[in-house]
N, C-alpha and C positions, 0 to 999 in steps of 0.2 A: 503494497501500501505505500502512495504519497506519506511525506513526514509533514504533518498537520503541523506539529508543535503549539498546541494551546497554551495557553497561560495559564495556568494551574498551580492555587496556592500551594503549595507541598504541606501548609500545619490539615487540610484534608485528604491527605493520602498517607497518612499513617496507618488505617483501616477498613476490610473490604466490608462491604454492606454484609457479603458472607460472615466475615467473622464476629461482627457487632452480634447478627441473629441469634448468630451459636449465644455469643455471652447475654444477651437478652433473655433464652432460655433458661438458661443459669442460672439466672438473677433473680425470675420470679414466674415458676411456671405454673404455678395455679390463677394469675390472669388470663384475663382475655386477648386473646392473639386475632379471633379469626371469628366473624358473624355471618348469617347468613338465611336472615328468612328463619326457620326455628333451630335451625344445626348450629351447634356455639362447639369454638376449640380453643383450649386453655393453651401456653406459647409449650406448657412440655410435653402435648398431645399435639401439637405442631412441631415442635423440634423432631419428635419422634417419626414422624411424615414424612419431612423431608431427607432423615438417611435413610430410610423406605423408600421416596422415588430415588435417591441418590446412589444406594447399591445396587435398585430395579437397572439404573441405565448404566451404570458399569460392569455389570453382569452378562449388560450386551455390547459389551464394547467398546462403550464410548471414550472416545479421547480426549483431554483435553483440547478446546475451544471448538470440538464439532457441535454441530446445531442440533437441537430437539426442535419439532412444532407442536403445535395446540392448538386444537378450533374447537375455540368453545364459547357458551354463553360466561360470565362474571359467576364464580362458584369457589367454595370451598376447596373440590379437588383442582381446578386451576392454580389457585392461587399457592395451594403446593405443593403444584407441580413445578409453577415458576420460579420457587426459590429454592426447591428442592435440585433442576437443571441446574442452577448454579454451586451448588451443595458440591455435586458432581466434577464444578469445572468446565460443565456444557455452557453453549448461547442459546437462552432462549430466542424462540422463534416464533410468533403469536401472530398467527394468521388471520385478517380483516375477514370476519363472516357477511361485510359488505362487498368483498370481489367474488366476480365469475367464475367459475370452475375454469374453465380456460388459464383465466391469472393466477388461480390456486395453484394450476398445474405446472406455469411457467414457474409459480414462488416455488415451489417444491423440486423442481426441475434443479435448478439455480442455486438454491440453497443447501440439496443435498443432504438431510439431515438424519440418523443413526435413527430415529424412530418419528413416531408422528402420535399424538393424541386426539380422538376425535368424539366431541359429542354427538347425539343422537339429533338434538335440535338443529345442524350442521352435514349431517352426515352423506345427503343426498348431492352434498357441494362437490363432494370429492370420490362418491362411490364409482363415477365414471371412467377414474385411471388409477387409484394410489393404488386396487390391486398391481396391478403393473411397475409398482415405483420397487427398485430397492431399501427399502426400509422396515423397520418393526412399526405393526398398528394394532394400539389400543383403544378401547369402546369403553369411555369413561363408564355410562352409563344405559349402555346398549349388549345384544348379545347377536353376535354373527361368527360365523364362520370362518371368512376373513379376517378375522379379530380378534384379539386376547383381550381378553376381562382386564379393564385395568383393578379390579379391586384384588381380583384373583392372583392378578399377578404380586402385588403391593403389600397383599397378606405371606406371602412367600418369600420377601426380600429382609434385612436384617437392616435392624432397627441401631446397629451401631456406628457410629460417625465415622466413613472415612477416612476424614481427617485429609481432602484434598488441598494442597496449596494452590494455594488463585495470587495471581501477581496483577498487578495494576493496567497492564498491557492487555492482559485477555479480556477477550469480547465478551459482553455483557446480556447484549442481545441484540438481533437481525430483526428490524421490522420494515417491513414492505411500503412500499408508497401501492394508493390503490390501482394502479393503472389496469385497462384491459386491452392494449395493445405492445406489443412487442414484449421484451423482458421488463419486470416492473423493479421500479431502482429500492435494492436493498439495504437499508441507512447501520451501520454497524457502529456500536457503541460501545465502548470499554471498561473495564470499572472505575480506571483513574475518572472517567469522564463524568461518570454514576456516582462516584465516592464525592467530585466537588458539588456536589449537589445537594450535600446532606451540610452542608455549609447554611442549610436553610432553615434545619430543623430544629434546633433550640429556640432561633429567634421568632420560630412561629408557633414554637409549645407545644408541637409532634412528640414531646419527651416528656409532656407533664400529667401524662395517665387521657391520652387525646381519644376521642372517636373522632375516627373518619370516616365518612359515607362515601364510597366512590359507586354511580351510577352510570361513570360512561367504562364502554368495556374493555378490559387490560390489554386487546391489542394494541391502546393507543396511547404514543408518550404522554399523549394529556393524561390518561386515568396513574402511569405509572409514576410520574412525578409525583404522586400525593401516597400512593401506593408504599411504597419503598421508602420513603422519608417518613411515612408512620410505624412500617415495623422495624425501619434501624432505629429508631424511636422511642420502641421497646412496647409501645398502644397498641391500640386494637383498631383492627379495618374491618368496616362494616361493605358490605359487597350486597350490591342492586343486580339480579340478572336482567334486569331490563326494566328503562326508566319510569317511570309512572309519578307526576306532577304528584298527584295526593297524596300516593302514596309513600313517597319522599319527605311530605311532609308532618305520615305517621309516622315514619320508623326517627324522621329529628326529636320527634316531642315522647315519643316510647321511650325511643335508648339514648336520648339527651344527648346527642348527637355535639361535640363541638366545634369539628372541624368540615369542610368538604371543599372539593373540586368540580365546579361544575361549567359550559360553556354558554354562551347565548341561549341560542335557543332554549336553551333548559330552564336559566332564571327567568325568561317572558312567559310560559308556559305556568311557572312553579307561582308568578306573583297572581297570574292570570286565576291561578285557581280562584272562584266565585264566594270561598268564604276562611280566605287566606289567613286574616285574620282573630281565625277564633282559638287557631293551633299554637301552643306552647312551646316556642322556639330559643329561649332565653337562656338554653344550656350553650347555641353557638357562642364561639367564640373568635373561628377568622372564617371566609369564603372564600375563597379562591375561582377566581376566571380566566379562560384561556382557550386560544384552538383558532378564535378568530374577534374581532374589536365587540366589548360590548357594547350599546350604543347607550350614548349617555342620556336620553332619561327611563333606559332601564336602569342603569346603574344610579339617577336620583332614585328610585320611586325603591330599589333593594336598601338603600342609605335609611329614608324616611321609616322603611316599615318592617325591614330584615335582622334582627338584630345581629352583633359583630360584625367586626370589619370587613373590611371590602379589600381586598387587590388582586389587581389584574395584571398577568406575566402576559409578556409580547414576546415571542423566541420560534422559533422553528422546530422539530423534529430533529433535524439534521443537526441543529444546536449556531452556536456565532454567535451573535451580539445580543439580551436578552435585555426588557427594561422593565419597571416595574414602575402600577402607579396602585399608590394607597388611596383608596377614592376617597375615605370620611377624611383622612388628611390633605382633600383637594379639591373642596367641592366646586370651584370654575376651571378644573380642569379634565373632569367628565369627557370630552371631544377628543383627548389624547390618551395613548398607553403608557404617559408614565415615561421618568427620564432611567438614565443606564445605569442597570446596574452596576455595583463599585465590582470593579475586577473585569469589565465587559468595554468593549468601545461599537462603537460604531458610525461610521461613515457612509456618505451618502454623496453617489459617483451617479455623473449622465452617463450618454450612449455610448461618448468614446473612452471612456475607463475613468474620467477626472472630476473631483471631486467639486460639486456648485459649493456655490455661497450660502450664506447662512441667510435662512426663509423660504429658498428656491426648493422646489420636490426633484429628488431625487433614488435612484435607484438604493435600499438599505443595505448593507456590506457590516456584515458584523466577526467579534472576533472573542471571544472571550475563555472560560473555562469550561465548558460544556458543548466542544465540538467533537463530532462525530472520528471515528475515526477514519471514515474513508463508503464508498460506495461498494458493497460486497463484489468483490472482482472484478470491477470497474473503477480502476485508475482515471482511465482517459471521460468520464463523466464523472469520477473527485476533481479532476483539473477545470474542467469547463465549468464547477460551480465556485474556483478560485479566485478572487477579488487580490492583488496584492499593493501593499502600501509601498510609499518611494525608498523602505528604504528594507524592502522583500517579504514582510510578516503577512501570512497569510491573513483575508479573511472571508466568509461565506456570505457570497450571493445570495440573497432571496428572492428575488423575484417581488418583493413589494414596494410600491414608490412611497415616497413620505417628506415630511420637511419637520424640521425643528423650527418650535418657539420662540420668542425670543429669552423663556426663561427654561430652554433646555428642556423641552416638554418634549415628544415624537407625536406627530400626528400623521394616519396612514390617511394615504390617499385612494390608491386602489393596487392588486394586482397589475402587475408587470404587463399581461399576459389577458388580464377582461379588460387593460385600458380600450378606449374607442377614439380611433383615429377615422375625425368626419371631418373630410375638406382641407386636409391637413393637418387638424389643428387636435390636442388632444384630450380629450373629454376622460374624467374619472367617475368610473360608473357611482362611486362610493358617493361622491357628491350628488349627482341624482338619486340614488335612493335616500339619503338622508330629508330631500325634500319627498319624495312620494310618503316615506314614511309618519311624517307631518301631517297630513292629509287626516282628518278627524276617520275617514272611511275606511282607511284604508291599517290592514294589521301587519303584513307582511310584504315586501317587495322584492325584486332585483330589476338591475337595469343589463341589457346586454345589446353587442351591437349585430346588425340583422343587414343584409346586402343595400348596398343602395347606388344607385344609377349616376343620378348626383352626385355624392361624397363618398361614393365607395363602399362607407357605411355608417350609419345614422344609431343613434342610442334609441331603444324600445326598455317600455316600461312592463313587466309581469308584475302584478300585485293581486294579493290576496286581501280582500273585503272583511271589515269586521262585520259581525253577528249583526240580520236586521237593516246592514246596509245596504241601499237601492244606486249607486251614483252609478252614473256611466261611463263607459273606459273614455271617452271625449270627455266630460266631464271635468274626471282623475287630470288628464294632461293637460287641460287648459287651465284648469287651477297650477299645479306644476310650472307648465311652463311661464305660467307669469313673476314667478318668484327667480326660472332660471335664466342667465344670461345667454343672450342670442344665439352664441353660437355653443350652447348646450342642451338645447330648447330639445322633444321630446319627439321624436313620429309619429308616434301612436304608445295607445296602452294597450294591453291584454288583461282581462278579470283570468285567477286562474284559480282554481279551491285547494289546492298547497303546490308547496313549490319543493322540490326534491332536494333532500338532505342527505348529507354522509351521519353515519349516527352519531357522529359528533359535533354534528350541527350547524355542517359548513353547507352552503346551500353548491348545487353540484353545476356548476356554469357551464360547464362545459355539453352536460346535456340538456340544456336552455339553448343552448345556442345548437347544435346539431340539427337539428332538421331544417334554419332557415338559412343555414348555410350549405345543407345538403342539395337543396334545388335548386340553389346557386351553381352549385357543381354539375347539375346535370343541364343548366344548362346553356353552361358553357363549354361543355367537352359533345 
């Protein structure tokens, strides 16, 4: 792999996560480690489960650094597998349940895992090809002649700790992008990168008898950055197999949840629960948000009605620069994603790779302690992702556009690939979406570029109406255009029942654009 050489503060590299989890189990074996529904596992039993998983994998011939895949909803077996793979010296490869069967097949062929663990819920995603791959197959919760029962295999594994020596340079996890064409990119993050993230444990209170509610899938980096610090802090992880806003509130109240990581669409759904205010949420200490920008109006609503601090992180799965917005301490900066985190550096560059002046929009490039080791087996892709400053230091190109305000807060504009170029002018879809979302009849919105003979492409608004709203598309368009600048105006608005989103809440703009550009391709070929 290419030498990324991230600036990691060495004081956070004295202990791997594997070592700390082992020590936590020894220190308080009776404390709860995992909760999922009615199932509860204390630290002693959790530790024994990790030993069984590790010895099972070592018995299969697992070598240090080899990949082990998991395809499942959040569950206690999933959490145990995740940490047990690490104890065996393996690399966790959590597969997205949102990926198509062809994409999953490419991921498995690319990563060549020693084994795969599959839950019945997602079995149909791999049934068509997994039997032909050279790996060990385990069924987490079903019976099939082509899979070994996970419970039986685990019961036969030793409970002694194999004490595999883990190096900071060893791979920790391999997370794949959700691409459906070509080979999806595998993001390798090592133990050093994850150890560097543990600087947040004590300041955020993960080591103070925390009870963290996780409702996003464990295959997402969004989830891992809350799941792992809670275990590192010796606290308790509560898992939701599937997110439901009302059930989420019920769990917070019943289990006295103190910490949570949510994505923006979840915050919106939670705050929209009709009787939100009846729930006792006073136990909540810290709420985190990441994966996409949280709208300023939603932040304000959360601050007004949902107890505890609200902290927004901006960063990428690949790592690099991170910004932090402590929303309750910066009520006038809710439209931003905060300031650059300590130990990080962010530069904004133009299309030629030159830094832009303060106040101008540029592509965000970041450098910091939490940088990936590279794309799995693809030094060529890793090299394309890199920008270097004038002394040769490596920064990761985010593909996001943004600008710093006069106080050093980062304001996001758009994804570079989502930017609309109409008549030679750059239009940032996010600016138009904020105007649409301010419309009293609109509850969700996306703006995409569609083909235009006159302008090359032109912005089109796709909106979801609030309950009982009866506005017509042209009315919404005209109200928005009355606010927008002449070069930004929407060519039209379409009303949709819903907008397609990933499991971590990101609007799938590629899916929204596809039918418009497919028809354009047909007419020009």
